C-alpha positions as CSV (number, residue, x, y, z in Angstrom):
1,M,-61.0,-92.2,15.5
2,L,-60.1,-93.2,11.9
3,Q,-63.2,-95.4,11.7
4,A,-65.4,-92.6,12.9
5,Q,-64.0,-90.4,10.1
6,V,-64.6,-93.1,7.5
7,Q,-68.2,-93.4,8.8
8,T,-68.7,-89.7,8.4
9,Y,-67.5,-89.8,4.8
10,V,-69.8,-92.8,4.1
11,A,-72.8,-90.9,5.5
12,N,-71.9,-87.7,3.7
13,R,-71.5,-89.5,0.4
14,A,-74.9,-91.1,0.8
15,L,-76.5,-87.8,1.7
16,L,-75.1,-86.1,-1.3
17,L,-75.9,-88.9,-3.7
18,E,-79.5,-88.8,-2.5
19,A,-79.9,-85.0,-2.5
20,L,-78.0,-83.9,-5.6
21,P,-80.5,-85.3,-8.1
22,A,-83.2,-83.2,-6.5
23,L,-81.0,-80.2,-7.2
24,G,-80.9,-81.2,-10.9
25,L,-77.5,-82.8,-10.7
26,R,-78.3,-86.3,-12.1
27,D,-75.2,-87.0,-14.2
28,I,-72.7,-87.9,-11.4
29,A,-69.5,-89.9,-11.7
30,P,-69.4,-92.7,-9.2
31,P,-67.4,-91.4,-6.2
32,D,-65.3,-94.5,-5.7
33,G,-62.1,-94.1,-3.8
34,A,-62.3,-90.3,-3.5
35,F,-63.8,-87.7,-1.1
36,Y,-65.7,-85.8,-3.7
37,I,-68.5,-86.1,-6.2
38,Y,-67.8,-85.0,-9.8
39,A,-71.1,-83.8,-11.3
40,N,-72.1,-82.6,-14.8
41,V,-73.6,-79.1,-14.9
42,E,-73.7,-78.6,-18.7
43,H,-77.5,-78.2,-18.5
44,L,-76.8,-75.1,-16.4
45,T,-73.6,-73.7,-17.7
46,D,-70.5,-74.2,-19.9
47,D,-68.4,-72.2,-17.5
48,S,-68.1,-74.1,-14.3
49,M,-65.6,-71.6,-12.9
50,A,-68.1,-68.7,-13.1
51,F,-70.8,-71.1,-11.9
52,C,-68.9,-72.0,-8.7
53,L,-68.1,-68.3,-8.1
54,H,-71.7,-67.3,-8.3
55,L,-72.7,-70.2,-6.0
56,L,-70.1,-69.1,-3.5
57,R,-71.1,-65.4,-3.7
58,D,-74.8,-66.1,-3.4
59,T,-74.9,-68.9,-0.9
60,G,-71.5,-69.1,0.9
61,V,-71.1,-72.7,-0.3
62,A,-67.7,-73.4,-2.0
63,I,-67.5,-76.2,-4.7
64,A,-64.7,-76.6,-7.2
65,S,-64.8,-76.2,-10.9
66,G,-63.9,-79.2,-12.9
67,V,-61.4,-77.2,-15.0
68,D,-58.4,-78.1,-12.9
69,F,-59.2,-81.8,-13.1
70,D,-60.1,-82.2,-16.8
71,P,-59.2,-79.3,-19.1
72,Q,-61.5,-80.7,-21.9
73,R,-64.7,-81.5,-20.1
74,G,-64.0,-79.6,-16.8
75,P,-65.9,-76.4,-17.8
76,R,-69.1,-78.4,-17.7
77,H,-68.4,-80.2,-14.4
78,V,-68.0,-79.4,-10.7
79,R,-66.5,-81.2,-7.8
80,I,-68.3,-81.4,-4.5
81,S,-66.3,-82.5,-1.5
82,F,-67.8,-84.6,1.3
83,A,-64.7,-84.6,3.5
84,V,-66.3,-82.3,6.1
85,S,-68.7,-82.8,8.9
86,T,-72.2,-84.1,8.2
87,P,-73.8,-80.9,9.6
88,L,-71.8,-78.8,7.1
89,V,-73.0,-81.0,4.2
90,E,-76.6,-80.6,5.4
91,E,-76.2,-76.9,5.7
92,A,-74.7,-76.6,2.3
93,L,-77.5,-78.6,0.8
94,R,-80.0,-76.4,2.6
95,R,-78.4,-73.3,1.1
96,M,-78.0,-74.7,-2.4
97,A,-81.5,-76.0,-2.8
98,P,-83.2,-72.6,-3.5
99,W,-80.2,-71.5,-5.6
100,F,-80.4,-74.5,-7.9
101,A,-84.2,-74.3,-8.0
102,A,-84.0,-70.8,-9.4
103,R,-81.8,-72.0,-12.2
104,G,-83.7,-75.1,-13.0
């Protein structure tokens, strides 16, 4: 069972690393040893908390502001977890694509 979960995380990580640049998120910290991707959104906002709230309101997709993880640079970063099922990651990407395209 543990191996199956690890394989899901590996697949989700690869899926996000391939898809996020198409959304405009190209400045991504290497997600080594964690279950999330830390992405720079300063080309879109300097208030990642408000950015995450708008994304949630508009798409139903929850990502985390970087503020809690880095008080200095966090307002320009977000965290995207891949510790969920692959269908959830695929659905989140489907919902986020038009939202990011409208900001882009």
